[in-house]
C-alpha positions as CSV (number, residue, x, y, z in Angstrom):
1,M,0.0,0.0,0.0
2,A,1.4,3.4,-1.1
3,F,1.3,6.3,1.2
4,K,0.6,9.6,-0.5
5,L,1.6,12.9,1.1
6,P,-0.6,16.0,0.6
7,S,0.8,18.5,-1.8
8,I,1.7,22.0,-0.7
9,D,0.8,25.0,-2.9
10,I,4.1,26.9,-2.9
11,E,2.7,29.9,-4.8
12,Q,-0.1,30.3,-2.2
13,I,2.4,30.1,0.7
14,V,4.7,32.7,-1.0
15,K,1.8,35.1,-1.6
16,S,0.8,34.8,2.1
17,I,4.2,36.1,3.3
18,N,3.9,39.5,5.0
19,L,6.9,41.7,4.3
20,Q,5.6,44.8,6.2
21,V,8.6,44.7,8.6
22,A,11.0,44.9,5.6
23,T,8.9,47.7,4.1
24,N,8.9,49.6,7.4
25,L,12.7,49.3,7.5
26,V,13.1,50.9,4.1
27,T,10.5,53.6,5.0
28,D,12.3,54.3,8.3
29,A,15.7,54.6,6.5
30,Y,14.1,57.1,4.1
31,Y,12.7,59.3,6.8
32,H,15.9,59.0,8.8
33,Q,17.7,60.7,5.9
34,G,15.5,63.8,6.5
35,Y,13.4,63.2,3.5
36,H,9.7,64.0,3.3
37,G,7.0,63.0,0.8
38,D,5.2,60.0,-0.4
39,F,8.1,57.6,-0.8
40,G,7.3,55.9,2.5
41,A,3.7,55.6,1.6
42,T,4.4,54.1,-1.8
43,A,7.4,51.8,-1.1
44,Q,6.3,48.2,-0.7
45,F,7.7,44.7,-0.9
46,T,5.7,42.0,-2.6
47,M,6.4,38.3,-2.8
48,G,6.2,36.1,-5.9
49,I,7.8,33.1,-7.7
50,S,10.9,33.8,-9.8
51,A,11.4,32.3,-13.3
52,D,13.5,29.5,-11.7
53,N,10.6,28.6,-9.3
54,K,12.0,30.2,-6.1
55,P,10.4,32.7,-3.8
56,A,11.4,36.2,-4.8
57,A,10.8,39.6,-3.1
58,T,10.4,42.8,-5.1
59,L,10.6,46.3,-3.7
60,H,8.2,48.6,-5.5
61,M,9.2,52.2,-5.3
62,P,8.1,55.5,-6.8
63,Y,9.3,56.4,-10.3
64,Y,11.8,58.9,-8.9
65,A,13.6,56.4,-6.6
66,P,16.5,55.7,-8.9
67,F,17.3,59.4,-9.1
68,M,17.1,59.7,-5.4
69,L,19.3,56.7,-4.7
70,Y,21.9,57.1,-7.5
71,G,21.6,60.7,-8.7
72,R,21.4,61.7,-12.3
73,G,23.9,63.2,-14.7
74,P,23.6,66.6,-16.4
75,G,21.4,66.8,-19.4
76,K,17.8,67.8,-19.9
77,M,15.9,69.9,-17.4
78,P,13.8,67.7,-15.0
79,P,10.0,68.1,-15.0
80,A,8.7,71.0,-12.9
81,E,6.1,69.2,-10.9
82,P,8.4,67.0,-8.7
83,I,10.7,70.0,-8.0
84,E,7.7,72.2,-7.2
85,N,6.3,69.5,-4.9
86,W,9.7,69.3,-3.2
87,M,9.8,73.1,-2.8
88,Q,6.3,73.1,-1.2
89,Q,7.3,70.3,1.2
90,Y,10.2,72.3,2.4
91,G,8.4,75.7,2.4
92,I,10.5,77.2,-0.4
93,D,8.6,79.9,-2.3
94,G,9.4,80.9,-5.9
95,S,9.9,79.4,-9.3
96,S,11.5,76.0,-9.8
97,W,13.3,77.1,-12.9
98,A,16.6,77.9,-11.3
99,I,16.7,74.6,-9.5
100,R,15.8,72.7,-12.6
101,K,18.4,74.6,-14.6
102,H,21.1,73.8,-12.0
103,I,20.1,70.1,-12.2
104,A,20.2,70.1,-16.0
105,E,23.8,71.6,-15.9
106,F,25.3,69.7,-13.0
107,G,23.1,66.7,-12.3
108,T,22.5,65.5,-8.8
109,K,24.3,63.4,-6.2
110,G,22.5,60.2,-5.1
111,N,21.9,59.0,-1.6
112,D,21.7,55.3,-1.5
113,F,20.1,54.7,1.9
114,I,18.9,51.1,1.0
115,S,22.2,49.3,0.4
116,P,23.4,49.7,4.1
117,I,20.2,48.1,5.3
118,M,20.2,45.3,2.7
119,P,21.6,42.6,5.1
120,Q,18.8,43.3,7.5
121,I,16.2,43.2,4.7
122,K,17.5,39.9,3.4
123,Q,17.4,38.4,6.9
124,I,13.8,39.6,7.5
125,I,12.7,38.1,4.1
126,T,14.5,34.8,4.8
127,D,13.0,34.6,8.2
128,E,9.5,35.3,6.9
129,I,9.9,32.7,4.1
130,N,11.1,30.1,6.6
131,K,8.2,30.8,9.0
132,A,5.6,30.5,6.2
133,F,7.0,27.2,5.0
134,Q,7.3,25.8,8.5
135,K,3.7,26.7,9.2
136,A,2.5,25.1,5.9
137,I,4.5,21.9,6.6
138,A,3.1,21.8,10.2
139,E,-0.5,22.3,8.9
140,N,-0.1,19.7,6.1
141,Y,2.1,17.1,7.7
142,G,1.7,18.0,11.3
């Protein structure tokens, strides 16, 4: 007589993983740098299955995150709206033209506040994946 083990839906387990702690770590690092704005409200980790069938975490960030983290070189003038929003957040009155012109001529320096906390983020994600699979194994094979 053959004994058949119940199957575990790996995709369902992965989707159940809550990465709010990792998201909070990124958000805290952002605000610790003295930044304001919607980055913290829009940054979010999600879990999925990679092409090679492994759990994978993705950090979704606002469109301007690469410029914030890595800067940008000189070139075209940036759009007015983000600069004007930034000016408003910091209580700066006036036109954004001079700031945009300066960025176009000299670029900006980035501030990579995520790389230093990456070991913590990886550990949090690993711990959450392990907890989810341990729970699923206990429930199915208990």
